[in-house]
The first five atom37 places (N, CA, C, CB, O) and aatype in JSON, in Angstrom:
{
  "aatype": [20, 20, 20, 20, 20, 20, 20, 20, 20, 20, 20, 20, 20, 20, 20, 20, 20, 20, 20, 20, 20, 20, 20, 20, 20, 20, 20, 20, 20, 20, 20, 20, 20, 20, 20, 20, 20, 20, 20, 20, 20, 20, 20, 20, 20, 20, 20, 20, 20, 20, 20, 20, 20, 20, 20, 20, 20, 20, 20, 20, 20, 20, 20, 20, 20, 20, 20, 20, 20, 20, 20, 20, 20, 20, 20, 20, 20, 20, 20, 20, 20, 20, 20, 20, 20, 20, 20, 20, 20, 20, 20, 20, 20, 20, 20, 20, 20, 20, 20, 20, 20, 20, 20, 20, 20, 20, 20, 20, 20, 20, 20, 20, 20, 20, 20, 20, 20, 20, 20, 20, 20, 20, 20, 20, 20, 20, 20],
  "atom_mask": [
    [1, 1, 1, 1, 1],
    [1, 1, 1, 1, 1],
    [1, 1, 1, 1, 1],
    [1, 1, 1, 1, 1],
    [1, 1, 1, 1, 1],
    [1, 1, 1, 1, 1],
    [1, 1, 1, 1, 1],
    [1, 1, 1, 1, 1],
    [1, 1, 1, 1, 1],
    [1, 1, 1, 1, 1],
    [1, 1, 1, 1, 1],
    [1, 1, 1, 1, 1],
    [1, 1, 1, 1, 1],
    [1, 1, 1, 1, 1],
    [1, 1, 1, 1, 1],
    [1, 1, 1, 1, 1],
    [1, 1, 1, 1, 1],
    [1, 1, 1, 1, 1],
    [1, 1, 1, 1, 1],
    [1, 1, 1, 1, 1],
    [1, 1, 1, 1, 1],
    [1, 1, 1, 1, 1],
    [1, 1, 1, 1, 1],
    [1, 1, 1, 1, 1],
    [1, 1, 1, 1, 1],
    [1, 1, 1, 1, 1],
    [1, 1, 1, 1, 1],
    [1, 1, 1, 1, 1],
    [1, 1, 1, 1, 1],
    [1, 1, 1, 1, 1],
    [1, 1, 1, 1, 1],
    [1, 1, 1, 1, 1],
    [1, 1, 1, 1, 1],
    [1, 1, 1, 1, 1],
    [1, 1, 1, 1, 1],
    [1, 1, 1, 1, 1],
    [1, 1, 1, 1, 1],
    [1, 1, 1, 1, 1],
    [1, 1, 1, 1, 1],
    [1, 1, 1, 1, 1],
    [1, 1, 1, 1, 1],
    [1, 1, 1, 1, 1],
    [1, 1, 1, 1, 1],
    [1, 1, 1, 1, 1],
    [1, 1, 1, 1, 1],
    [1, 1, 1, 1, 1],
    [1, 1, 1, 1, 1],
    [1, 1, 1, 1, 1],
    [1, 1, 1, 1, 1],
    [1, 1, 1, 1, 1],
    [1, 1, 1, 1, 1],
    [1, 1, 1, 1, 1],
    [1, 1, 1, 1, 1],
    [1, 1, 1, 1, 1],
    [1, 1, 1, 1, 1],
    [1, 1, 1, 1, 1],
    [1, 1, 1, 1, 1],
    [1, 1, 1, 1, 1],
    [1, 1, 1, 1, 1],
    [1, 1, 1, 1, 1],
    [1, 1, 1, 1, 1],
    [1, 1, 1, 1, 1],
    [1, 1, 1, 1, 1],
    [1, 1, 1, 1, 1],
    [1, 1, 1, 1, 1],
    [1, 1, 1, 1, 1],
    [1, 1, 1, 1, 1],
    [1, 1, 1, 1, 1],
    [1, 1, 1, 1, 1],
    [1, 1, 1, 1, 1],
    [1, 1, 1, 1, 1],
    [1, 1, 1, 1, 1],
    [1, 1, 1, 1, 1],
    [1, 1, 1, 1, 1],
    [1, 1, 1, 1, 1],
    [1, 1, 1, 1, 1],
    [1, 1, 1, 1, 1],
    [1, 1, 1, 1, 1],
    [1, 1, 1, 1, 1],
    [1, 1, 1, 1, 1],
    [1, 1, 1, 1, 1],
    [1, 1, 1, 1, 1],
    [1, 1, 1, 1, 1],
    [1, 1, 1, 1, 1],
    [1, 1, 1, 1, 1],
    [1, 1, 1, 1, 1],
    [1, 1, 1, 1, 1],
    [1, 1, 1, 1, 1],
    [1, 1, 1, 1, 1],
    [1, 1, 1, 1, 1],
    [1, 1, 1, 1, 1],
    [1, 1, 1, 1, 1],
    [1, 1, 1, 1, 1],
    [1, 1, 1, 1, 1],
    [1, 1, 1, 1, 1],
    [1, 1, 1, 1, 1],
    [1, 1, 1, 1, 1],
    [1, 1, 1, 1, 1],
    [1, 1, 1, 1, 1],
    [1, 1, 1, 1, 1],
    [1, 1, 1, 1, 1],
    [1, 1, 1, 1, 1],
    [1, 1, 1, 1, 1],
    [1, 1, 1, 1, 1],
    [1, 1, 1, 1, 1],
    [1, 1, 1, 1, 1],
    [1, 1, 1, 1, 1],
    [1, 1, 1, 1, 1],
    [1, 1, 1, 1, 1],
    [1, 1, 1, 1, 1],
    [1, 1, 1, 1, 1],
    [1, 1, 1, 1, 1],
    [1, 1, 1, 1, 1],
    [1, 1, 1, 1, 1],
    [1, 1, 1, 1, 1],
    [1, 1, 1, 1, 1],
    [1, 1, 1, 1, 1],
    [1, 1, 1, 1, 1],
    [1, 1, 1, 1, 1],
    [1, 1, 1, 1, 1],
    [1, 1, 1, 1, 1],
    [1, 1, 1, 1, 1],
    [1, 1, 1, 1, 1],
    [1, 1, 1, 1, 1],
    [1, 1, 1, 1, 1],
    [1, 1, 1, 1, 1],
    [1, 1, 1, 1, 1]
  ],
  "atom_positions": [
    [[-150.9, 100.82, -90.58], [-150.92, 99.21, -90.85], [-149.35, 99.24, -91.37], [-152.27, 98.54, -92.2], [-148.52, 98.37, -91.13]],
    [[-149.17, 100.24, -92.01], [-147.52, 100.14, -93.19], [-147.26, 99.81, -92.75], [-146.48, 100.87, -93.81], [-147.19, 98.58, -92.82]],
    [[-146.52, 100.88, -91.15], [-146.01, 101.08, -90.3], [-145.16, 99.86, -89.68], [-146.87, 101.61, -89.69], [-143.98, 99.52, -89.59]],
    [[-146.93, 99.22, -89.13], [-146.59, 97.63, -88.31], [-146.12, 96.74, -89.34], [-148.03, 96.79, -87.54], [-145.66, 95.71, -88.84]],
    [[-146.06, 96.77, -90.74], [-145.3, 95.99, -91.44], [-144.24, 96.2, -91.96], [-145.76, 95.63, -92.14], [-143.88, 95.17, -92.54]],
    [[-143.28, 97.28, -92.12], [-142.32, 97.44, -91.89], [-141.98, 96.85, -90.88], [-142.14, 98.36, -91.95], [-141.13, 95.98, -91.04]],
    [[-142.57, 97.14, -89.22], [-141.47, 97.18, -88.17], [-141.69, 95.91, -87.83], [-141.51, 98.25, -86.96], [-140.89, 95.63, -86.93]],
    [[-142.79, 94.47, -88.25], [-142.25, 93.49, -88.59], [-141.44, 93.2, -89.81], [-143.03, 92.87, -88.49], [-140.74, 92.24, -90.13]],
    [[-141.59, 93.75, -90.1], [-139.99, 93.08, -91.43], [-139.12, 93.06, -90.46], [-139.16, 94.28, -93.02], [-138.72, 92.07, -89.86]],
    [[-138.71, 94.54, -90.25], [-137.39, 95.38, -89.72], [-137.12, 93.86, -88.72], [-137.74, 97.38, -88.66], [-136.14, 93.32, -89.23]],
    [[-137.58, 93.09, -87.62], [-138.15, 92.33, -86.54], [-137.35, 91.54, -87.0], [-139.6, 91.97, -86.29], [-136.23, 91.49, -86.5]],
    [[-137.82, 90.43, -88.46], [-137.78, 89.51, -88.77], [-136.58, 89.04, -89.39], [-138.65, 89.43, -89.24], [-136.07, 87.92, -89.41]],
    [[-136.11, 90.5, -90.09], [-134.8, 90.31, -91.05], [-133.54, 90.52, -89.69], [-134.71, 91.84, -92.63], [-132.35, 90.8, -89.84]],
    [[-134.0, 90.37, -88.92], [-132.52, 90.9, -87.59], [-133.28, 89.75, -86.99], [-132.34, 92.92, -86.4], [-132.31, 89.31, -86.36]],
    [[-134.06, 89.07, -86.75], [-134.05, 87.46, -86.4], [-133.44, 86.33, -87.39], [-135.53, 87.02, -86.23], [-132.72, 85.41, -87.0]],
    [[-133.8, 86.53, -88.63], [-133.23, 85.28, -89.2], [-131.12, 86.12, -88.94], [-134.15, 84.91, -91.48], [-130.02, 85.62, -88.72]],
    [[-131.71, 87.69, -89.18], [-129.87, 87.44, -89.05], [-129.42, 87.08, -87.61], [-128.89, 89.01, -89.44], [-129.23, 86.07, -88.28]],
    [[-129.08, 86.88, -86.42], [-129.31, 86.39, -85.62], [-128.72, 84.82, -85.97], [-130.6, 86.73, -85.37], [-127.65, 84.23, -85.85]],
    [[-130.22, 84.5, -86.53], [-130.67, 83.21, -86.22], [-129.23, 82.26, -87.27], [-132.68, 83.0, -86.81], [-128.83, 81.11, -87.1]],
    [[-128.8, 83.22, -88.22], [-128.41, 82.63, -89.05], [-126.14, 82.28, -88.89], [-129.18, 83.62, -90.31], [-125.52, 81.46, -89.57]],
    [[-125.54, 83.21, -87.8], [-124.72, 83.94, -87.14], [-124.15, 82.71, -86.44], [-125.34, 85.12, -86.31], [-122.98, 82.67, -86.05]],
    [[-125.09, 81.62, -86.28], [-124.63, 80.78, -85.11], [-125.37, 79.3, -85.64], [-125.24, 81.48, -83.4], [-126.5, 79.33, -86.14]],
    [[-124.67, 78.09, -85.49], [-125.01, 76.95, -86.04], [-125.66, 76.4, -84.53], [-123.66, 76.09, -86.84], [-125.53, 76.64, -83.33]],
    [[-126.61, 75.33, -85.61], [-127.59, 74.89, -84.2], [-126.81, 73.88, -83.85], [-129.29, 74.34, -84.35], [-126.12, 73.16, -84.57]],
    [[-127.04, 73.88, -82.19], [-126.06, 72.8, -81.48], [-125.28, 73.59, -80.97], [-125.27, 71.74, -82.31], [-125.19, 73.38, -79.76]],
    [[-124.16, 75.06, -81.59], [-123.8, 74.8, -81.1], [-123.89, 76.11, -79.52], [-122.94, 74.31, -81.94], [-124.99, 76.39, -79.06]],
    [[-123.09, 76.48, -79.17], [-122.6, 77.57, -78.18], [-121.93, 78.3, -78.15], [-122.29, 77.4, -77.42], [-120.81, 77.93, -77.83]],
    [[-122.12, 79.9, -78.45], [-121.05, 80.35, -79.05], [-120.48, 81.05, -77.41], [-121.43, 81.45, -80.54], [-121.23, 81.0, -76.43]],
    [[-119.09, 81.66, -77.34], [-118.5, 82.0, -76.62], [-117.76, 82.57, -76.56], [-118.33, 81.6, -76.29], [-116.91, 82.4, -77.43]],
    [[-117.46, 83.92, -75.28], [-116.82, 85.06, -75.65], [-115.69, 85.04, -76.52], [-116.48, 85.63, -74.65], [-115.37, 83.92, -76.93]],
    [[-115.06, 85.95, -76.87], [-114.16, 86.15, -77.76], [-112.49, 85.96, -76.41], [-114.61, 87.94, -78.69], [-112.43, 86.76, -75.48]],
    [[-111.36, 84.84, -76.57], [-110.68, 84.43, -75.93], [-110.18, 85.91, -75.61], [-109.95, 83.33, -76.45], [-110.53, 86.69, -76.5]],
    [[-109.33, 86.62, -74.42], [-108.32, 86.87, -73.74], [-106.87, 86.9, -75.02], [-108.33, 85.68, -72.48], [-106.62, 85.97, -75.78]],
    [[-106.08, 88.24, -74.94], [-104.83, 87.75, -75.7], [-103.66, 87.36, -74.59], [-104.27, 89.01, -76.79], [-103.29, 88.04, -73.63]],
    [[-103.24, 86.21, -74.97], [-102.52, 85.78, -73.93], [-101.39, 86.62, -72.85], [-101.95, 84.86, -74.55], [-100.85, 87.63, -73.29]],
    [[-101.23, 86.39, -72.13], [-100.59, 87.08, -70.66], [-99.14, 87.66, -71.8], [-100.06, 85.48, -68.83], [-98.91, 87.42, -72.99]],
    [[-98.55, 88.29, -71.0], [-97.04, 89.08, -71.16], [-96.62, 88.94, -70.34], [-96.78, 90.37, -71.38], [-95.62, 89.64, -70.17]],
    [[-96.94, 88.12, -69.36], [-95.65, 87.54, -68.52], [-95.77, 86.4, -69.26], [-95.65, 87.32, -66.75], [-95.35, 87.01, -70.25]],
    [[-95.97, 85.26, -69.71], [-96.52, 84.06, -70.17], [-95.62, 84.14, -70.95], [-97.88, 83.81, -70.6], [-95.56, 85.16, -71.64]],
    [[-94.31, 82.73, -71.13], [-92.39, 83.26, -71.23], [-93.99, 81.89, -72.87], [-89.86, 82.38, -69.36], [-94.84, 81.01, -72.72]],
    [[-93.36, 82.7, -74.13], [-93.96, 82.5, -75.73], [-93.69, 81.16, -75.87], [-93.21, 83.42, -77.05], [-94.58, 80.5, -76.42]],
    [[-92.49, 80.47, -75.45], [-91.85, 79.53, -76.16], [-91.91, 78.68, -75.19], [-90.58, 79.8, -76.74], [-90.83, 78.09, -75.13]],
    [[-92.95, 78.16, -74.03], [-92.76, 77.69, -73.01], [-93.16, 75.8, -74.03], [-93.83, 78.57, -71.57], [-94.16, 75.41, -74.62]],
    [[-92.08, 75.28, -73.81], [-91.86, 73.18, -74.31], [-91.88, 72.83, -72.76], [-89.71, 72.36, -75.37], [-91.56, 73.35, -71.69]],
    [[-92.56, 71.39, -73.36], [-92.23, 70.26, -72.38], [-91.71, 69.21, -72.59], [-93.06, 69.84, -71.86], [-92.04, 68.2, -73.22]],
    [[-90.4, 69.67, -71.71], [-88.9, 68.16, -72.21], [-89.39, 66.71, -70.89], [-86.2, 69.1, -71.51], [-89.77, 66.54, -69.73]],
    [[-89.23, 66.39, -71.43], [-89.07, 64.52, -70.12], [-87.95, 64.62, -70.17], [-89.55, 62.54, -70.57], [-87.25, 65.33, -70.88]],
    [[-87.55, 63.41, -68.88], [-86.08, 63.84, -68.07], [-85.55, 63.05, -69.28], [-85.6, 63.22, -66.14], [-84.93, 62.23, -68.59]],
    [[-85.28, 62.62, -70.67], [-84.93, 61.79, -71.01], [-84.49, 62.81, -72.27], [-85.79, 60.6, -70.93], [-83.38, 62.42, -72.64]],
    [[-84.81, 63.72, -72.92], [-84.69, 64.86, -73.6], [-83.84, 65.96, -72.77], [-86.07, 65.31, -73.94], [-82.81, 66.43, -73.26]],
    [[-84.37, 66.4, -71.34], [-83.12, 67.1, -70.56], [-82.09, 66.34, -70.84], [-83.21, 67.23, -68.99], [-81.12, 66.69, -71.51]],
    [[-82.24, 65.41, -70.39], [-80.54, 64.67, -70.58], [-79.99, 64.75, -71.56], [-80.32, 63.3, -70.46], [-78.87, 65.26, -71.43]],
    [[-80.3, 64.41, -72.77], [-80.2, 64.67, -73.39], [-79.53, 65.68, -74.31], [-80.74, 64.46, -73.21], [-78.65, 65.51, -75.15]],
    [[-80.29, 66.98, -73.87], [-79.73, 68.3, -73.78], [-78.14, 68.78, -72.65], [-81.12, 69.08, -73.27], [-77.03, 69.31, -72.76]],
    [[-79.0, 68.15, -71.65], [-77.76, 68.43, -70.91], [-76.03, 67.14, -71.71], [-78.42, 67.97, -68.85], [-74.89, 67.58, -71.83]],
    [[-76.35, 66.0, -71.97], [-75.13, 65.71, -72.05], [-74.13, 66.31, -73.49], [-75.25, 64.25, -71.91], [-72.9, 66.23, -73.47]],
    [[-74.87, 66.87, -74.63], [-74.95, 68.07, -75.18], [-74.32, 68.76, -75.42], [-75.4, 68.6, -74.88], [-73.69, 68.95, -76.46]],
    [[-74.39, 69.72, -73.72], [-73.35, 70.73, -73.6], [-72.54, 70.31, -72.97], [-73.59, 71.85, -73.14], [-71.48, 70.94, -72.96]],
    [[-72.6, 69.49, -72.43], [-71.61, 68.91, -71.89], [-70.29, 69.52, -72.91], [-71.92, 67.26, -71.84], [-69.62, 70.52, -73.15]],
    [[-70.54, 67.85, -73.33], [-69.89, 67.25, -74.79], [-69.19, 68.55, -76.07], [-71.47, 66.33, -75.67], [-68.13, 68.6, -76.7]],
    [[-70.32, 69.41, -76.01], [-69.84, 70.39, -76.92], [-68.49, 71.02, -76.77], [-70.72, 71.37, -76.93], [-67.82, 71.3, -77.77]],
    [[-67.9, 71.35, -75.1], [-67.05, 72.03, -74.81], [-66.84, 73.52, -74.69], [-66.47, 71.63, -75.37], [-65.7, 73.98, -74.72]],
    [[-68.21, 74.53, -74.52], [-68.04, 75.63, -74.52], [-68.36, 76.24, -74.15], [-68.0, 75.96, -74.99], [-69.54, 76.47, -73.87]],
    [[-66.9, 77.1, -73.87], [-67.36, 78.14, -72.32], [-68.46, 78.71, -72.39], [-66.46, 79.43, -71.92], [-68.92, 79.38, -73.31]],
    [[-68.88, 78.47, -71.44], [-70.39, 79.07, -70.6], [-69.65, 80.37, -69.8], [-71.3, 77.65, -69.15], [-68.81, 80.09, -68.94]],
    [[-69.93, 81.61, -70.06], [-69.56, 82.64, -68.45], [-71.2, 82.12, -67.99], [-69.24, 85.14, -68.66], [-72.21, 82.02, -68.69]],
    [[-70.98, 81.79, -66.36], [-72.04, 81.53, -65.87], [-72.83, 83.36, -65.22], [-71.6, 80.22, -64.69], [-72.44, 84.49, -65.5]],
    [[-73.89, 82.97, -64.42], [-74.37, 84.35, -63.79], [-74.47, 84.03, -63.03], [-75.3, 85.13, -64.02], [-75.19, 83.07, -62.75]],
    [[-73.67, 84.8, -62.15], [-73.73, 84.66, -60.09], [-74.9, 85.04, -60.23], [-72.68, 85.77, -58.73], [-75.75, 84.19, -59.98]],
    [[-75.36, 86.37, -60.64], [-76.56, 87.84, -59.94], [-77.26, 86.96, -60.03], [-77.15, 89.5, -60.71], [-77.19, 86.44, -58.92]],
    [[-78.02, 86.33, -60.69], [-79.24, 85.72, -61.52], [-79.95, 84.85, -60.64], [-78.81, 84.86, -62.83], [-78.99, 84.41, -60.0]],
    [[-80.91, 84.34, -60.17], [-81.33, 83.11, -59.93], [-82.26, 82.78, -60.62], [-81.6, 82.89, -58.83], [-83.07, 83.7, -60.5]],
    [[-82.66, 82.05, -61.26], [-82.97, 81.03, -62.54], [-84.56, 80.72, -61.78], [-81.6, 79.28, -62.78], [-84.39, 80.11, -60.73]],
    [[-85.89, 80.98, -62.05], [-87.39, 80.42, -62.52], [-87.0, 80.57, -63.05], [-88.66, 80.58, -62.49], [-86.09, 81.31, -63.41]],
    [[-88.37, 78.97, -63.7], [-89.59, 79.39, -64.84], [-89.98, 80.31, -64.14], [-90.85, 78.37, -65.3], [-90.12, 80.56, -62.95]],
    [[-90.28, 81.21, -66.02], [-90.97, 82.24, -65.61], [-90.34, 83.31, -65.28], [-91.65, 81.96, -64.76], [-91.1, 84.28, -65.33]],
    [[-89.27, 83.57, -64.96], [-88.3, 85.12, -65.06], [-87.55, 85.33, -66.18], [-87.15, 85.31, -63.94], [-87.01, 84.56, -66.98]],
    [[-87.66, 87.08, -66.02], [-86.83, 87.69, -66.82], [-85.48, 87.61, -66.91], [-87.01, 88.67, -66.72], [-84.95, 87.86, -65.82]],
    [[-84.63, 87.32, -67.88], [-83.38, 86.99, -67.63], [-82.55, 88.25, -67.47], [-82.91, 86.12, -68.66], [-83.41, 88.85, -66.81]],
    [[-81.78, 88.94, -67.53], [-81.11, 90.53, -67.28], [-80.76, 90.45, -69.29], [-79.07, 90.65, -65.69], [-80.43, 89.44, -69.92]],
    [[-80.9, 91.34, -69.63], [-80.55, 91.41, -71.31], [-78.38, 91.25, -71.58], [-81.36, 93.59, -71.99], [-77.58, 90.93, -72.46]],
    [[-78.37, 91.72, -70.24], [-76.65, 91.06, -70.33], [-76.42, 90.02, -70.32], [-75.74, 91.26, -69.44], [-75.35, 89.88, -70.92]],
    [[-76.78, 89.13, -69.99], [-76.63, 88.13, -69.58], [-76.66, 87.47, -71.29], [-77.67, 87.79, -68.35], [-77.48, 87.8, -72.15]],
    [[-75.34, 86.28, -71.49], [-74.99, 85.65, -72.4], [-76.13, 84.57, -73.05], [-73.84, 85.15, -71.93], [-76.52, 83.65, -72.33]],
    [[-76.63, 84.72, -74.45], [-77.0, 83.11, -74.28], [-76.24, 82.26, -75.3], [-78.65, 82.79, -74.52], [-75.41, 82.89, -75.94]],
    [[-76.32, 81.37, -75.49], [-75.83, 80.74, -76.45], [-77.11, 79.74, -76.96], [-74.49, 80.07, -75.96], [-78.14, 79.42, -76.36]],
    [[-76.43, 79.21, -78.9], [-77.41, 78.72, -79.23], [-76.79, 76.96, -78.24], [-77.68, 78.95, -81.13], [-75.87, 76.66, -77.5]],
    [[-78.08, 76.22, -78.91], [-78.32, 75.05, -78.64], [-76.99, 73.9, -79.42], [-79.88, 74.9, -79.12], [-76.84, 74.03, -80.63]],
    [[-76.21, 72.97, -78.77], [-75.42, 72.79, -79.55], [-76.78, 71.49, -80.61], [-73.76, 72.29, -78.69], [-77.87, 71.02, -80.3]],
    [[-75.85, 71.37, -81.9], [-76.56, 70.65, -83.1], [-76.87, 69.01, -82.75], [-75.5, 70.76, -84.53], [-77.21, 68.33, -83.71]],
    [[-76.79, 68.51, -81.77], [-76.86, 67.11, -80.83], [-78.11, 66.98, -80.78], [-76.25, 67.08, -79.31], [-78.85, 66.05, -81.1]],
    [[-78.41, 68.47, -80.15], [-79.07, 68.82, -78.59], [-80.48, 68.93, -79.56], [-78.4, 70.61, -77.42], [-81.63, 68.68, -79.19]],
    [[-80.16, 69.23, -80.49], [-80.86, 69.23, -81.06], [-82.29, 68.35, -82.17], [-80.19, 69.69, -81.15], [-83.43, 67.92, -82.3]],
    [[-81.18, 68.58, -82.61], [-81.28, 66.83, -83.86], [-82.19, 65.42, -82.31], [-78.22, 65.84, -84.56], [-82.67, 64.35, -82.69]],
    [[-82.2, 65.73, -81.14], [-82.48, 64.59, -80.18], [-83.73, 65.56, -80.6], [-81.71, 64.2, -78.41], [-84.64, 65.27, -81.38]],
    [[-83.46, 67.18, -79.64], [-84.76, 67.54, -79.14], [-84.81, 68.65, -80.0], [-84.96, 67.8, -77.58], [-84.26, 69.71, -79.71]],
    [[-85.71, 68.38, -81.45], [-86.38, 69.31, -82.03], [-86.78, 70.28, -81.56], [-87.12, 68.99, -82.46], [-86.42, 71.4, -81.92]],
    [[-87.95, 69.94, -80.27], [-88.82, 71.94, -79.87], [-87.67, 72.35, -79.49], [-90.29, 72.39, -78.28], [-87.68, 73.58, -79.6]],
    [[-86.55, 71.96, -79.05], [-85.85, 73.02, -78.5], [-85.18, 74.04, -79.27], [-85.02, 72.55, -77.76], [-84.38, 74.91, -78.92]],
    [[-85.8, 73.68, -80.7], [-84.87, 74.92, -81.72], [-85.68, 76.02, -81.38], [-84.8, 74.74, -83.66], [-86.22, 76.08, -82.48]],
    [[-86.38, 77.25, -80.53], [-87.26, 78.23, -80.72], [-86.43, 79.03, -79.24], [-89.15, 77.69, -80.73], [-86.62, 80.19, -78.86]],
    [[-85.4, 77.91, -78.58], [-84.76, 78.3, -77.44], [-82.91, 78.78, -77.21], [-85.12, 77.12, -76.68], [-81.97, 78.24, -77.79]],
    [[-82.84, 79.66, -76.43], [-81.46, 79.58, -76.31], [-80.87, 79.24, -74.84], [-80.95, 80.85, -76.8], [-81.53, 79.4, -73.82]],
    [[-79.09, 78.62, -74.87], [-79.46, 77.95, -73.33], [-78.11, 79.36, -72.36], [-78.76, 75.4, -73.2], [-77.76, 80.45, -72.81]],
    [[-77.88, 79.0, -71.63], [-76.91, 79.57, -70.6], [-76.76, 78.42, -68.85], [-77.71, 81.41, -70.25], [-77.39, 77.46, -68.42]],
    [[-75.63, 79.19, -68.38], [-75.34, 78.14, -67.76], [-75.45, 79.11, -66.16], [-73.78, 77.33, -68.37], [-74.79, 80.15, -66.12]],
    [[-76.31, 78.72, -64.89], [-76.59, 79.64, -63.35], [-76.27, 78.8, -62.71], [-78.02, 80.22, -62.8], [-76.98, 77.83, -62.98]],
    [[-75.52, 78.55, -61.89], [-75.64, 78.49, -60.5], [-76.08, 76.76, -61.14], [-76.89, 79.79, -59.48], [-77.21, 76.25, -61.18]],
    [[-74.94, 76.23, -61.51], [-74.92, 75.22, -61.8], [-76.43, 73.87, -62.49], [-74.26, 75.12, -60.69], [-76.71, 72.67, -62.58]],
    [[-76.81, 74.89, -62.71], [-78.36, 74.72, -64.27], [-78.28, 75.05, -65.94], [-79.75, 76.02, -63.97], [-77.68, 75.91, -66.58]],
    [[-78.67, 74.59, -66.11], [-78.48, 75.03, -67.6], [-79.8, 75.45, -67.41], [-78.08, 73.93, -68.93], [-80.62, 74.82, -66.74]],
    [[-80.04, 76.63, -68.06], [-81.21, 77.5, -67.73], [-82.01, 77.62, -69.77], [-80.4, 79.46, -66.76], [-81.44, 78.05, -70.78]],
    [[-82.91, 77.26, -69.68], [-83.72, 77.32, -71.16], [-84.27, 78.44, -71.15], [-84.84, 76.26, -71.49], [-84.97, 78.75, -70.18]],
    [[-84.05, 79.57, -72.53], [-84.65, 80.51, -72.5], [-84.82, 81.18, -73.87], [-84.15, 81.16, -71.61], [-84.1, 81.27, -74.86]],
    [[-86.83, 81.9, -73.37], [-87.03, 82.18, -74.94], [-86.47, 83.62, -75.49], [-88.67, 82.13, -75.27], [-86.76, 84.77, -75.18]],
    [[-85.51, 83.05, -76.49], [-84.4, 84.68, -76.89], [-85.85, 85.52, -77.42], [-82.68, 84.48, -78.73], [-85.47, 86.6, -77.88]],
    [[-87.25, 85.39, -77.51], [-88.5, 86.69, -78.73], [-88.17, 87.27, -76.84], [-91.24, 85.96, -79.77], [-87.48, 88.27, -76.68]],
    [[-88.62, 86.69, -75.89], [-89.15, 87.24, -75.07], [-88.29, 87.58, -74.02], [-90.1, 86.63, -74.8], [-88.57, 88.56, -73.33]],
    [[-87.14, 86.84, -73.75], [-85.65, 86.57, -72.69], [-86.8, 86.23, -71.38], [-84.19, 88.46, -72.32], [-87.31, 87.11, -70.69]],
    [[-87.06, 84.73, -71.23], [-88.09, 84.87, -70.0], [-87.21, 83.03, -70.54], [-90.43, 85.64, -70.04], [-86.88, 82.65, -71.67]],
    [[-87.09, 82.23, -69.04], [-86.76, 81.24, -69.09], [-88.19, 80.64, -69.23], [-85.87, 80.94, -68.09], [-89.29, 81.16, -69.07]],
    [[-87.79, 79.24, -69.63], [-88.84, 77.99, -70.4], [-88.81, 76.75, -69.4], [-88.16, 77.34, -72.17], [-89.66, 76.09, -68.82]],
    [[-86.92, 76.76, -69.49], [-86.68, 75.32, -68.49], [-85.16, 75.4, -67.86], [-86.8, 73.66, -69.54], [-84.14, 76.05, -68.03]],
    [[-85.72, 74.18, -66.93], [-83.95, 74.74, -66.08], [-83.43, 72.64, -65.68], [-84.4, 76.34, -63.49], [-83.77, 71.62, -65.08]],
    [[-82.45, 73.23, -66.58], [-81.61, 71.54, -66.59], [-80.68, 71.32, -65.23], [-80.3, 71.37, -68.13], [-79.52, 71.73, -65.23]],
    [[-81.19, 70.7, -64.16], [-79.8, 70.37, -63.12], [-78.43, 70.11, -63.89], [-80.06, 68.87, -62.16], [-78.29, 70.01, -65.11]],
    [[-77.4, 70.01, -62.86], [-75.92, 70.11, -64.12], [-75.73, 68.35, -62.67], [-73.98, 72.51, -64.1], [-74.76, 67.59, -62.74]]
  ]
}
């Protein structure tokens, strides 16, 4: 009888602890998996007017950008380490603050925005 009382007490305390771990009316979800290493970390969503503002600022900046001839840019693609990246002009960053986390380069008459921490393309602006 004593063993039965102890077993019931343990069972009750375990049930009570389990009941307290969830809030009534909520559903527990499994923990989310870590983000994929292949997705750009600086994913930005630029409107057409923001893309135009960046393009205009880069053109007016007059910086001589060395174009990469052997790289085809696609969103999410890895950028070769030898490709030179440039900081966006102040005018572009003032207009599009979300672009502060990216750098750019020019590839085949396109402005290619790159996340410098992952070296992946996050957006492409045709000229």
